DSSP file (Angstrom, degrees, kcal/mol; ACC not computed):
  #  RESIDUE AA STRUCTURE BP1 BP2  ACC     N-H-->O    O-->H-N    N-H-->O    O-->H-N    TCO  KAPPA ALPHA  PHI   PSI    X-CA   Y-CA   Z-CA
    1    1 A X              0   0    0      0, 0.0     3,-0.0     0, 0.0     2,-0.0   0.000 360.0 360.0 360.0 136.0  -15.2  -41.1   23.9
    2    2 A X        -     0   0    0      1,-0.1     2,-0.3     0, 0.0     0, 0.0  -0.335 360.0-108.3 -68.0 149.2  -12.1  -39.2   25.0
    3    3 A X        -     0   0    0      1,-0.0     2,-0.3    -2,-0.0    -1,-0.1  -0.621  33.0-132.6 -77.5 132.3  -11.9  -38.1   28.6
    4    4 A X        -     0   0    0     -2,-0.3     2,-0.1    32,-0.1     3,-0.0  -0.627  18.6-117.0 -87.6 145.0  -12.3  -34.3   28.9
    5    5 A X        -     0   0    0     -2,-0.3     2,-0.2     1,-0.1     5,-0.1  -0.463  33.3-100.7 -76.7 149.9   -9.9  -32.3   31.1
    6    6 A X    >>  -     0   0    0     -2,-0.1     3,-1.6     1,-0.1     4,-0.7  -0.549  32.0-123.6 -70.0 135.4  -11.1  -30.5   34.2
    7    7 A X  G >4 S+     0   0    0      1,-0.3     3,-1.3    -2,-0.2    -1,-0.1   0.867 109.5  53.4 -49.9 -46.7  -11.6  -26.8   33.4
    8    8 A X  G 34 S+     0   0    0      1,-0.3    -1,-0.3     7,-0.0     4,-0.1   0.738 104.5  57.0 -65.7 -22.0   -9.3  -25.6   36.1
    9    9 A X  G <4 S+     0   0    0     -3,-1.6    -1,-0.3     2,-0.1    -2,-0.2   0.607  85.2  98.9 -85.2 -12.1   -6.5  -27.9   34.9
   10   10 A X  S << S-     0   0    0     -3,-1.3     5,-0.0    -4,-0.7    -3,-0.0  -0.508  86.7-101.7 -74.6 143.2   -6.5  -26.4   31.4
   11   11 A X    >>  -     0   0    0     -2,-0.2     4,-2.3     1,-0.1     3,-0.6  -0.299  32.6-112.6 -60.3 149.3   -3.8  -23.8   30.7
   12   12 A X  H 3> S+     0   0    0      1,-0.2     4,-2.8     2,-0.2     5,-0.2   0.880 115.1  54.9 -52.3 -44.9   -5.0  -20.2   30.8
   13   13 A X  H 3> S+     0   0    0      1,-0.2     4,-2.1     2,-0.2    -1,-0.2   0.871 109.1  47.0 -60.4 -38.6   -4.5  -19.6   27.1
   14   14 A X  H <> S+     0   0    0     -3,-0.6     4,-2.5     2,-0.2    -1,-0.2   0.919 111.8  50.4 -70.3 -43.3   -6.6  -22.6   26.1
   15   15 A X  H  X S+     0   0    0     -4,-2.3     4,-2.3     1,-0.2    -2,-0.2   0.928 111.9  48.4 -58.8 -44.3   -9.4  -21.6   28.5
   16   16 A X  H  X S+     0   0    0     -4,-2.8     4,-2.5     1,-0.2    -1,-0.2   0.900 110.1  51.7 -63.7 -41.1   -9.4  -18.1   27.1
   17   17 A X  H  X S+     0   0    0     -4,-2.1     4,-2.4    -5,-0.2    -1,-0.2   0.922 110.6  48.2 -60.4 -44.8   -9.5  -19.5   23.5
   18   18 A X  H  X S+     0   0    0     -4,-2.5     4,-2.3     2,-0.2    -2,-0.2   0.892 110.8  50.7 -64.9 -39.3  -12.5  -21.7   24.4
   19   19 A X  H  X S+     0   0    0     -4,-2.3     4,-2.2     2,-0.2    -1,-0.2   0.920 110.4  50.0 -62.5 -43.7  -14.3  -18.7   26.0
   20   20 A X  H  X S+     0   0    0     -4,-2.5     4,-2.5     1,-0.2    -2,-0.2   0.907 110.6  49.5 -61.1 -42.2  -13.6  -16.6   22.9
   21   21 A X  H  X S+     0   0    0     -4,-2.4     4,-2.0     2,-0.2    -1,-0.2   0.883 108.5  53.2 -65.6 -38.1  -15.0  -19.4   20.7
   22   22 A X  H  <>S+     0   0    0     -4,-2.3     5,-2.9     2,-0.2     4,-0.3   0.913 110.9  47.1 -61.5 -41.8  -18.1  -19.7   22.9
   23   23 A X  H ><5S+     0   0    0     -4,-2.2     3,-1.1     3,-0.2    -2,-0.2   0.923 110.2  52.5 -64.9 -43.8  -18.7  -16.0   22.5
   24   24 A X  H 3<5S+     0   0    0     -4,-2.5    -1,-0.2     1,-0.3    -2,-0.2   0.869 116.6  39.3 -58.6 -37.5  -18.2  -16.2   18.7
   25   25 A X  T 3<5S-     0   0    0     -4,-2.0    -1,-0.3    -5,-0.2    -2,-0.2   0.352 110.5-121.2 -96.8   5.4  -20.7  -19.0   18.4
   26   26 A X  T < 5 +     0   0    0     -3,-1.1     2,-0.6    -4,-0.3    -3,-0.2   0.901  53.7 161.1  55.1  45.7  -23.1  -17.4   21.0
   27   27 A X      < -     0   0    0     -5,-2.9    -1,-0.2    -6,-0.1    -2,-0.1  -0.871  29.9-141.7 -97.0 123.5  -23.0  -20.4   23.3
   28   28 A X     >  -     0   0    0     -2,-0.6     4,-2.2     1,-0.1     5,-0.2  -0.343  22.0-112.3 -80.3 165.2  -24.1  -19.6   26.8
   29   29 A X  H  > S+     0   0    0      1,-0.2     4,-2.1     2,-0.2     5,-0.1   0.888 120.7  54.1 -62.2 -38.8  -22.5  -21.0   29.9
   30   30 A X  H  > S+     0   0    0      1,-0.2     4,-1.9     2,-0.2    -1,-0.2   0.913 107.9  49.7 -62.1 -42.6  -25.7  -23.0   30.6
   31   31 A X  H  > S+     0   0    0      1,-0.2     4,-2.2     2,-0.2    -2,-0.2   0.908 109.8  50.6 -62.1 -42.2  -25.5  -24.5   27.1
   32   32 A X  H  X S+     0   0    0     -4,-2.2     4,-2.2     1,-0.2    -1,-0.2   0.865 108.5  52.7 -66.6 -34.7  -21.9  -25.5   27.6
   33   33 A X  H  X S+     0   0    0     -4,-2.1     4,-1.6     2,-0.2    -1,-0.2   0.886 108.8  49.7 -65.6 -39.0  -22.9  -27.2   30.9
   34   34 A X  H  X>S+     0   0    0     -4,-1.9     5,-2.2     2,-0.2     4,-0.6   0.899 110.6  50.5 -65.0 -40.6  -25.6  -29.2   29.2
   35   35 A X  H ><5S+     0   0    0     -4,-2.2     3,-0.9     1,-0.2    -2,-0.2   0.914 109.5  50.4 -63.4 -42.7  -23.1  -30.2   26.5
   36   36 A X  H 3<5S+     0   0    0     -4,-2.2    -1,-0.2     1,-0.2    -2,-0.2   0.815 109.8  50.5 -66.6 -30.1  -20.6  -31.4   29.2
   37   37 A X  H 3<5S-     0   0    0     -4,-1.6    -1,-0.2    -5,-0.1    -2,-0.2   0.526 118.7-110.5 -87.5  -4.2  -23.3  -33.4   31.0
   38   38 A X  T <<5 +     0   0    0     -3,-0.9    -3,-0.2    -4,-0.6     2,-0.2   0.531  69.4 141.6  92.1   6.5  -24.3  -35.1   27.7
   39   39 A X      < -     0   0    0     -5,-2.2    -1,-0.3    -6,-0.2     2,-0.1  -0.517  57.4-103.7 -80.8 151.5  -27.7  -33.5   27.4
   40   40 A X              0   0    0     -2,-0.2    -1,-0.1     1,-0.1    -5,-0.0  -0.453 360.0 360.0 -71.8 144.7  -29.0  -32.4   23.9
   41   41 A X              0   0    0     -2,-0.1    -1,-0.1    -6,-0.0    -6,-0.1   0.442 360.0 360.0 -86.3 360.0  -28.8  -28.7   23.1
């Protein structure tokens, strides 16, 4: 599995794009945290 970058290290434009995609897909911050920790959604 590829290593994920730390959120703060991502360029602003990429972070904003990911936030926009989360909104488009109605993914909450809690859901994204579960995904990052490897828990099932």
